[in-house]
C-alpha positions as CSV (number, residue, x, y, z in Angstrom):
1,M,163.4,99.8,41.9
2,A,162.7,101.6,38.6
3,G,161.7,100.3,35.2
4,S,159.5,100.8,32.2
5,R,156.9,98.6,30.7
6,V,155.6,98.7,27.0
7,F,152.2,97.4,26.4
8,S,149.3,97.4,23.9
9,V,145.6,97.2,24.6
10,P,143.5,94.7,22.6
11,K,140.3,96.0,21.2
12,C,137.7,93.6,19.7
13,D,135.7,94.7,16.7
14,I,133.1,92.9,14.6
15,P,132.7,95.0,11.5
16,E,131.2,92.3,9.2
17,L,128.6,91.4,11.7
18,I,127.6,95.0,12.3
19,A,127.3,95.7,8.5
20,Y,125.2,92.4,8.1
21,A,122.9,93.4,11.1
22,K,122.3,96.9,9.6
23,A,121.6,95.4,6.1
24,L,119.3,92.8,7.7
25,K,117.4,95.6,9.5
26,K,117.0,97.5,6.2
27,A,115.9,94.2,4.4
28,Q,113.0,93.9,6.8
29,K,111.5,97.0,5.2
30,P,109.7,96.4,2.0
31,A,111.8,94.9,-0.8
32,Q,115.3,95.9,0.2
33,P,117.6,92.9,-0.2
34,I,121.0,92.5,1.7
35,P,123.9,93.6,-0.6
36,E,125.7,90.5,-1.9
37,A,129.1,91.8,-0.7
38,I,128.0,92.1,2.8
39,E,126.3,88.7,2.8
40,Q,129.4,87.0,1.4
41,A,131.8,88.7,4.0
42,L,130.0,86.8,6.8
43,H,130.1,83.1,7.5
44,P,126.7,81.5,6.4
45,E,126.1,80.0,9.9
46,V,126.8,83.3,11.6
47,A,124.3,85.0,9.2
48,R,121.7,82.3,10.1
49,L,122.2,82.8,13.8
50,V,121.9,86.6,13.4
51,R,118.6,86.2,11.5
52,L,117.4,84.0,14.5
53,D,118.4,87.0,16.8
54,I,121.2,85.1,18.5
55,H,123.8,87.4,20.2
56,P,127.4,86.9,19.2
57,K,128.4,86.0,22.8
58,D,125.9,83.1,22.6
59,M,127.3,81.8,19.3
60,P,129.5,78.7,19.2
61,K,133.2,79.4,20.1
62,N,134.6,78.5,16.7
63,L,132.3,80.9,15.0
64,R,133.1,83.7,17.6
65,D,136.8,83.3,17.0
66,D,136.4,83.8,13.3
67,L,134.0,86.7,13.8
68,Y,136.0,89.0,16.0
69,E,138.7,91.1,14.7
70,I,141.4,92.0,17.3
71,I,143.1,95.3,17.0
72,E,146.1,96.2,19.2
73,L,146.1,99.8,20.3
74,G,149.4,101.2,21.4
75,P,152.3,100.9,22.2
76,Y,151.9,102.6,25.5
77,V,154.9,103.0,27.9
78,R,154.6,103.2,31.6
79,Y,157.5,104.1,34.0
80,R,157.4,102.8,37.5
81,W,159.6,103.5,40.5
82,R,159.5,103.0,44.2
83,E,160.4,105.4,46.9
84,G,160.3,103.9,50.3
85,K,156.9,102.0,50.6
86,H,155.3,104.0,47.7
87,L,155.1,102.8,44.1
88,Y,154.7,105.6,41.6
89,T,153.7,105.2,37.9
90,I,153.6,107.7,35.1
91,S,152.6,107.2,31.5
92,L,155.2,108.2,29.0
93,G,153.4,109.5,25.9
94,L,154.3,112.0,23.3
95,L,153.0,115.5,24.0
96,D,151.1,115.5,20.6
97,D,149.2,112.3,21.6
98,Y,146.6,114.5,23.4
99,P,144.3,117.1,21.9
100,P,145.1,120.8,22.6
101,R,143.3,122.3,25.6
102,P,140.6,123.6,25.4
103,F,139.6,120.9,22.9
104,T,137.6,122.3,19.9
105,P,136.2,119.8,17.4
106,A,137.2,120.2,13.8
107,G,134.9,122.3,11.7
108,L,133.8,124.7,14.5
């Protein structure tokens, strides 16, 4: 048995909520209002719940679904084959998918 499988990995992100939370924290300091663009990007009910210190996981499902942004990372390919009783798997990625070794951050 041999075959390949192509898949993506979903990643959840909440950029509007993060921006709003940061602006809200700054607004708690003297006289710094939340920028209007940030306030308008978020659902008013979500903004109210954030001000009440409600975690996104504890918000109503309909608000959570609108809040999260799903990003698909990939595609990734895996090749599997069986030899006897053993199942082997390797990832099939491009050689330039990985940083050079030893890894040196840019700018150093």
